[in-house]
ChimeraX commands (.cxc) that place a marker at each C-alpha (Angstrom):
marker #1 position -152.70,-7.11,-19.00 radius 0.5
marker #1 position -153.56,-4.06,-16.91 radius 0.5
marker #1 position -152.62,-5.90,-13.71 radius 0.5
marker #1 position -149.15,-6.68,-15.07 radius 0.5
marker #1 position -148.54,-3.02,-15.95 radius 0.5
marker #1 position -149.81,-1.90,-12.55 radius 0.5
marker #1 position -147.57,-4.41,-10.79 radius 0.5
marker #1 position -144.51,-3.26,-12.79 radius 0.5
marker #1 position -145.28,0.37,-11.97 radius 0.5
marker #1 position -145.71,-0.47,-8.29 radius 0.5
marker #1 position -142.36,-2.32,-8.24 radius 0.5
marker #1 position -140.62,0.59,-9.95 radius 0.5
marker #1 position -142.12,3.02,-7.42 radius 0.5
marker #1 position -141.02,0.77,-4.55 radius 0.5
marker #1 position -137.45,0.64,-5.88 radius 0.5
marker #1 position -137.15,4.34,-6.66 radius 0.5
marker #1 position -134.98,5.03,-3.58 radius 0.5
marker #1 position -132.47,2.31,-4.43 radius 0.5
marker #1 position -129.29,3.29,-6.22 radius 0.5
marker #1 position -128.12,1.51,-9.33 radius 0.5
marker #1 position -126.61,-1.80,-8.21 radius 0.5
marker #1 position -123.23,-2.77,-9.60 radius 0.5
marker #1 position -122.79,-6.51,-9.95 radius 0.5
marker #1 position -119.25,-7.83,-9.73 radius 0.5
marker #1 position -118.04,-11.26,-10.75 radius 0.5
marker #1 position -116.90,-13.71,-8.11 radius 0.5
marker #1 position -113.37,-13.75,-9.57 radius 0.5
marker #1 position -113.13,-9.98,-9.26 radius 0.5
marker #1 position -114.41,-10.11,-5.66 radius 0.5
marker #1 position -111.81,-12.73,-4.76 radius 0.5
marker #1 position -109.02,-10.79,-6.47 radius 0.5
marker #1 position -109.91,-7.50,-4.75 radius 0.5
marker #1 position -110.23,-9.27,-1.41 radius 0.5
marker #1 position -106.76,-10.81,-1.65 radius 0.5
marker #1 position -104.99,-7.77,-3.12 radius 0.5
marker #1 position -106.45,-5.54,-0.38 radius 0.5
marker #1 position -105.40,-7.86,2.47 radius 0.5
marker #1 position -109.05,-8.56,3.27 radius 0.5
marker #1 position -110.15,-4.92,3.33 radius 0.5
marker #1 position -112.39,-5.10,0.26 radius 0.5
marker #1 position -114.88,-7.43,2.03 radius 0.5
marker #1 position -115.39,-4.68,4.59 radius 0.5
marker #1 position -116.50,-2.40,1.76 radius 0.5
marker #1 position -118.76,-5.16,0.43 radius 0.5
marker #1 position -120.38,-5.57,3.86 radius 0.5
marker #1 position -120.99,-1.81,3.99 radius 0.5
marker #1 position -122.54,-1.83,0.50 radius 0.5
marker #1 position -124.76,-4.80,1.39 radius 0.5
marker #1 position -126.08,-3.01,4.49 radius 0.5
marker #1 position -126.59,0.18,2.48 radius 0.5
marker #1 position -128.57,-1.76,-0.12 radius 0.5
marker #1 position -130.89,-3.21,2.52 radius 0.5
marker #1 position -131.24,0.18,4.17 radius 0.5
marker #1 position -132.45,1.63,0.86 radius 0.5
marker #1 position -134.51,-1.37,-0.22 radius 0.5
marker #1 position -136.32,-1.94,3.08 radius 0.5
marker #1 position -136.26,1.72,4.14 radius 0.5
marker #1 position -134.53,0.75,7.38 radius 0.5
marker #1 position -133.44,3.28,9.95 radius 0.5
marker #1 position -129.92,1.88,10.29 radius 0.5
marker #1 position -126.38,3.17,9.94 radius 0.5
marker #1 position -124.54,0.88,7.48 radius 0.5
marker #1 position -121.14,2.25,8.55 radius 0.5
marker #1 position -121.74,1.34,12.19 radius 0.5
marker #1 position -123.01,-2.11,11.23 radius 0.5
marker #1 position -119.84,-2.55,9.21 radius 0.5
marker #1 position -117.56,-1.33,12.00 radius 0.5
marker #1 position -119.35,-3.68,14.41 radius 0.5
marker #1 position -119.49,-6.46,11.81 radius 0.5
marker #1 position -118.86,-9.23,14.33 radius 0.5
marker #1 position -122.18,-8.38,15.97 radius 0.5
marker #1 position -124.20,-7.79,12.78 radius 0.5
marker #1 position -122.76,-10.20,10.21 radius 0.5
marker #1 position -125.14,-13.00,11.19 radius 0.5
marker #1 position -128.21,-10.81,10.61 radius 0.5
marker #1 position -126.75,-9.64,7.28 radius 0.5
marker #1 position -126.31,-13.25,6.15 radius 0.5
marker #1 position -129.92,-13.98,7.17 radius 0.5
marker #1 position -131.23,-10.91,5.31 radius 0.5
marker #1 position -129.33,-11.89,2.19 radius 0.5
marker #1 position -130.55,-15.50,2.33 radius 0.5
marker #1 position -134.18,-14.46,2.85 radius 0.5
marker #1 position -134.03,-11.88,0.06 radius 0.5
marker #1 position -132.36,-14.34,-2.32 radius 0.5
marker #1 position -134.92,-17.06,-1.59 radius 0.5
marker #1 position -137.75,-14.61,-2.39 radius 0.5
marker #1 position -136.10,-14.07,-5.78 radius 0.5
marker #1 position -135.96,-17.82,-6.49 radius 0.5
marker #1 position -132.52,-18.69,-5.12 radius 0.5
marker #1 position -132.59,-22.39,-4.24 radius 0.5
marker #1 position -129.21,-22.88,-2.53 radius 0.5
marker #1 position -129.39,-22.93,1.27 radius 0.5
marker #1 position -126.47,-21.33,3.09 radius 0.5
marker #1 position -125.88,-21.66,6.81 radius 0.5
marker #1 position -125.69,-18.14,8.22 radius 0.5
marker #1 position -124.34,-19.51,11.48 radius 0.5
marker #1 position -121.47,-21.43,9.86 radius 0.5
marker #1 position -120.55,-18.49,7.62 radius 0.5
marker #1 position -120.64,-16.18,10.63 radius 0.5
marker #1 position -118.46,-18.41,12.80 radius 0.5
marker #1 position -116.00,-19.00,9.95 radius 0.5
marker #1 position -115.76,-15.30,9.09 radius 0.5
marker #1 position -115.20,-14.20,12.70 radius 0.5
marker #1 position -112.69,-16.95,13.54 radius 0.5
marker #1 position -110.69,-16.46,10.36 radius 0.5
marker #1 position -110.65,-12.69,10.95 radius 0.5
marker #1 position -109.27,-13.21,14.45 radius 0.5
marker #1 position -106.31,-15.09,12.96 radius 0.5
marker #1 position -104.79,-11.70,12.10 radius 0.5
marker #1 position -103.27,-11.63,15.57 radius 0.5
marker #1 position -101.08,-14.66,14.82 radius 0.5
marker #1 position -97.31,-14.14,14.49 radius 0.5
marker #1 position -95.54,-13.77,11.12 radius 0.5
marker #1 position -96.29,-15.23,8.57 radius 0.5
marker #1 position -99.34,-17.06,9.94 radius 0.5
marker #1 position -101.45,-13.89,10.18 radius 0.5
marker #1 position -101.67,-13.97,6.37 radius 0.5
marker #1 position -104.27,-16.72,6.76 radius 0.5
marker #1 position -106.73,-14.05,7.89 radius 0.5
marker #1 position -106.56,-12.47,4.42 radius 0.5
marker #1 position -108.70,-15.37,3.25 radius 0.5
marker #1 position -111.62,-14.60,5.59 radius 0.5
marker #1 position -113.58,-13.54,2.50 radius 0.5
marker #1 position -114.09,-17.25,1.70 radius 0.5
marker #1 position -116.90,-17.26,4.26 radius 0.5
marker #1 position -118.57,-14.33,2.48 radius 0.5
marker #1 position -118.67,-16.04,-0.92 radius 0.5
marker #1 position -122.02,-17.83,-0.44 radius 0.5
marker #1 position -123.66,-14.58,0.70 radius 0.5
marker #1 position -121.96,-12.66,-2.13 radius 0.5
marker #1 position -123.34,-15.08,-4.72 radius 0.5
marker #1 position -126.81,-15.11,-3.17 radius 0.5
marker #1 position -127.00,-11.31,-3.08 radius 0.5
marker #1 position -125.82,-11.02,-6.70 radius 0.5
marker #1 position -128.43,-13.57,-7.75 radius 0.5
marker #1 position -131.17,-11.76,-5.86 radius 0.5
marker #1 position -130.25,-8.36,-7.29 radius 0.5
marker #1 position -130.12,-9.71,-10.84 radius 0.5
marker #1 position -133.51,-11.41,-10.44 radius 0.5
marker #1 position -135.32,-8.57,-8.65 radius 0.5
marker #1 position -138.03,-6.96,-10.66 radius 0.5
marker #1 position -137.61,-3.21,-11.11 radius 0.5
marker #1 position -134.09,-3.09,-9.65 radius 0.5
marker #1 position -131.56,-1.43,-11.94 radius 0.5
marker #1 position -128.35,-3.50,-12.09 radius 0.5
marker #1 position -125.16,-3.04,-14.09 radius 0.5
marker #1 position -122.52,-5.71,-14.67 radius 0.5
marker #1 position -119.07,-4.31,-13.90 radius 0.5
marker #1 position -116.87,-5.08,-16.88 radius 0.5
marker #1 position -113.86,-2.99,-15.82 radius 0.5
marker #1 position -112.34,-1.95,-12.54 radius 0.5
marker #1 position -113.47,1.42,-11.23 radius 0.5
marker #1 position -110.91,4.14,-10.48 radius 0.5
marker #1 position -111.02,3.51,-6.70 radius 0.5
marker #1 position -110.55,-0.21,-7.36 radius 0.5
marker #1 position -107.53,0.55,-9.57 radius 0.5
marker #1 position -106.00,2.60,-6.73 radius 0.5
marker #1 position -106.73,-0.26,-4.34 radius 0.5
marker #1 position -104.99,-2.68,-6.69 radius 0.5
marker #1 position -101.94,-0.40,-7.06 radius 0.5
marker #1 position -101.57,0.05,-3.29 radius 0.5
marker #1 position -102.24,-3.63,-2.72 radius 0.5
marker #1 position -99.47,-4.67,-5.11 radius 0.5
marker #1 position -97.03,-2.34,-3.38 radius 0.5
marker #1 position -97.99,-3.63,0.07 radius 0.5
marker #1 position -97.86,-7.28,-1.00 radius 0.5
marker #1 position -94.35,-6.73,-2.38 radius 0.5
marker #1 position -93.26,-5.02,0.83 radius 0.5
marker #1 position -94.82,-7.70,3.03 radius 0.5
marker #1 position -93.31,-10.55,1.03 radius 0.5
marker #1 position -89.92,-8.86,1.04 radius 0.5
marker #1 position -90.13,-8.40,4.80 radius 0.5
marker #1 position -91.17,-12.01,5.35 radius 0.5
marker #1 position -88.89,-13.84,2.95 radius 0.5
marker #1 position -85.99,-11.64,1.90 radius 0.5
marker #1 position -85.07,-9.69,4.98 radius 0.5
marker #1 position -83.53,-11.70,7.76 radius 0.5
marker #1 position -85.01,-11.46,11.19 radius 0.5
marker #1 position -82.66,-10.85,14.15 radius 0.5
marker #1 position -81.64,-14.00,15.98 radius 0.5
marker link #1:1,2 radius 0.2
marker link #1:2,3 radius 0.2
marker link #1:3,4 radius 0.2
marker link #1:4,5 radius 0.2
marker link #1:5,6 radius 0.2
marker link #1:6,7 radius 0.2
marker link #1:7,8 radius 0.2
marker link #1:8,9 radius 0.2
marker link #1:9,10 radius 0.2
marker link #1:10,11 radius 0.2
marker link #1:11,12 radius 0.2
marker link #1:12,13 radius 0.2
marker link #1:13,14 radius 0.2
marker link #1:14,15 radius 0.2
marker link #1:15,16 radius 0.2
marker link #1:16,17 radius 0.2
marker link #1:17,18 radius 0.2
marker link #1:18,19 radius 0.2
marker link #1:19,20 radius 0.2
marker link #1:20,21 radius 0.2
marker link #1:21,22 radius 0.2
marker link #1:22,23 radius 0.2
marker link #1:23,24 radius 0.2
marker link #1:24,25 radius 0.2
marker link #1:25,26 radius 0.2
marker link #1:26,27 radius 0.2
marker link #1:27,28 radius 0.2
marker link #1:28,29 radius 0.2
marker link #1:29,30 radius 0.2
marker link #1:30,31 radius 0.2
marker link #1:31,32 radius 0.2
marker link #1:32,33 radius 0.2
marker link #1:33,34 radius 0.2
marker link #1:34,35 radius 0.2
marker link #1:35,36 radius 0.2
marker link #1:36,37 radius 0.2
marker link #1:37,38 radius 0.2
marker link #1:38,39 radius 0.2
marker link #1:39,40 radius 0.2
marker link #1:40,41 radius 0.2
marker link #1:41,42 radius 0.2
marker link #1:42,43 radius 0.2
marker link #1:43,44 radius 0.2
marker link #1:44,45 radius 0.2
marker link #1:45,46 radius 0.2
marker link #1:46,47 radius 0.2
marker link #1:47,48 radius 0.2
marker link #1:48,49 radius 0.2
marker link #1:49,50 radius 0.2
marker link #1:50,51 radius 0.2
marker link #1:51,52 radius 0.2
marker link #1:52,53 radius 0.2
marker link #1:53,54 radius 0.2
marker link #1:54,55 radius 0.2
marker link #1:55,56 radius 0.2
marker link #1:56,57 radius 0.2
marker link #1:57,58 radius 0.2
marker link #1:58,59 radius 0.2
marker link #1:59,60 radius 0.2
marker link #1:60,61 radius 0.2
marker link #1:61,62 radius 0.2
marker link #1:62,63 radius 0.2
marker link #1:63,64 radius 0.2
marker link #1:64,65 radius 0.2
marker link #1:65,66 radius 0.2
marker link #1:66,67 radius 0.2
marker link #1:67,68 radius 0.2
marker link #1:68,69 radius 0.2
marker link #1:69,70 radius 0.2
marker link #1:70,71 radius 0.2
marker link #1:71,72 radius 0.2
marker link #1:72,73 radius 0.2
marker link #1:73,74 radius 0.2
marker link #1:74,75 radius 0.2
marker link #1:75,76 radius 0.2
marker link #1:76,77 radius 0.2
marker link #1:77,78 radius 0.2
marker link #1:78,79 radius 0.2
marker link #1:79,80 radius 0.2
marker link #1:80,81 radius 0.2
marker link #1:81,82 radius 0.2
marker link #1:82,83 radius 0.2
marker link #1:83,84 radius 0.2
marker link #1:84,85 radius 0.2
marker link #1:85,86 radius 0.2
marker link #1:86,87 radius 0.2
marker link #1:87,88 radius 0.2
marker link #1:88,89 radius 0.2
marker link #1:89,90 radius 0.2
marker link #1:90,91 radius 0.2
marker link #1:91,92 radius 0.2
marker link #1:92,93 radius 0.2
marker link #1:93,94 radius 0.2
marker link #1:94,95 radius 0.2
marker link #1:95,96 radius 0.2
marker link #1:96,97 radius 0.2
marker link #1:97,98 radius 0.2
marker link #1:98,99 radius 0.2
marker link #1:99,100 radius 0.2
marker link #1:100,101 radius 0.2
marker link #1:101,102 radius 0.2
marker link #1:102,103 radius 0.2
marker link #1:103,104 radius 0.2
marker link #1:104,105 radius 0.2
marker link #1:105,106 radius 0.2
marker link #1:106,107 radius 0.2
marker link #1:107,108 radius 0.2
marker link #1:108,109 radius 0.2
marker link #1:109,110 radius 0.2
marker link #1:110,111 radius 0.2
marker link #1:111,112 radius 0.2
marker link #1:112,113 radius 0.2
marker link #1:113,114 radius 0.2
marker link #1:114,115 radius 0.2
marker link #1:115,116 radius 0.2
marker link #1:116,117 radius 0.2
marker link #1:117,118 radius 0.2
marker link #1:118,119 radius 0.2
marker link #1:119,120 radius 0.2
marker link #1:120,121 radius 0.2
marker link #1:121,122 radius 0.2
marker link #1:122,123 radius 0.2
marker link #1:123,124 radius 0.2
marker link #1:124,125 radius 0.2
marker link #1:125,126 radius 0.2
marker link #1:126,127 radius 0.2
marker link #1:127,128 radius 0.2
marker link #1:128,129 radius 0.2
marker link #1:129,130 radius 0.2
marker link #1:130,131 radius 0.2
marker link #1:131,132 radius 0.2
marker link #1:132,133 radius 0.2
marker link #1:133,134 radius 0.2
marker link #1:134,135 radius 0.2
marker link #1:135,136 radius 0.2
marker link #1:136,137 radius 0.2
marker link #1:137,138 radius 0.2
marker link #1:138,139 radius 0.2
marker link #1:139,140 radius 0.2
marker link #1:140,141 radius 0.2
marker link #1:141,142 radius 0.2
marker link #1:142,143 radius 0.2
marker link #1:143,144 radius 0.2
marker link #1:144,145 radius 0.2
marker link #1:145,146 radius 0.2
marker link #1:146,147 radius 0.2
marker link #1:147,148 radius 0.2
marker link #1:148,149 radius 0.2
marker link #1:149,150 radius 0.2
marker link #1:150,151 radius 0.2
marker link #1:151,152 radius 0.2
marker link #1:152,153 radius 0.2
marker link #1:153,154 radius 0.2
marker link #1:154,155 radius 0.2
marker link #1:155,156 radius 0.2
marker link #1:156,157 radius 0.2
marker link #1:157,158 radius 0.2
marker link #1:158,159 radius 0.2
marker link #1:159,160 radius 0.2
marker link #1:160,161 radius 0.2
marker link #1:161,162 radius 0.2
marker link #1:162,163 radius 0.2
marker link #1:163,164 radius 0.2
marker link #1:164,165 radius 0.2
marker link #1:165,166 radius 0.2
marker link #1:166,167 radius 0.2
marker link #1:167,168 radius 0.2
marker link #1:168,169 radius 0.2
marker link #1:169,170 radius 0.2
marker link #1:170,171 radius 0.2
marker link #1:171,172 radius 0.2
marker link #1:172,173 radius 0.2
marker link #1:173,174 radius 0.2
marker link #1:174,175 radius 0.2
marker link #1:175,176 radius 0.2
marker link #1:176,177 radius 0.2
marker link #1:177,178 radius 0.2
marker link #1:178,179 radius 0.2
marker link #1:179,180 radius 0.2
view
């Protein structure tokens, strides 16, 4: 019994530098990704790197790893998969395939109207990593997690701006005539 208490105390001490982790549903992640034209996944990548920086006490800059995501996304997928497997996650995700899919779909933003809209769905390649990280956080001993039941204030602003931009983009694409 003493060993169990000591182990719990050690885990709590190890996780003392980690902020409270907010767990979002997959539906909410998908919605925010689409409404933000694919910008919300950038925030998720930043938060994932920040979590690993705190958890593993890494000397990294999450913002730079997010800005240079094409170069670091593969290692993020690997870190998430390894961490999730340690917490009992049994699904195997191919970091390479997710990486290739994410980068290629992101590059589709340079396509002409309206085909560039396909790039909004680059978040699809983040879903396996998103689910694995949520699973790992929820099953980590001593990690404080909170299920997000409502949208936060910044997320509400993101939704409001996203709706406005989607309306403007759709009007520009389908209502306004292009010069011949």
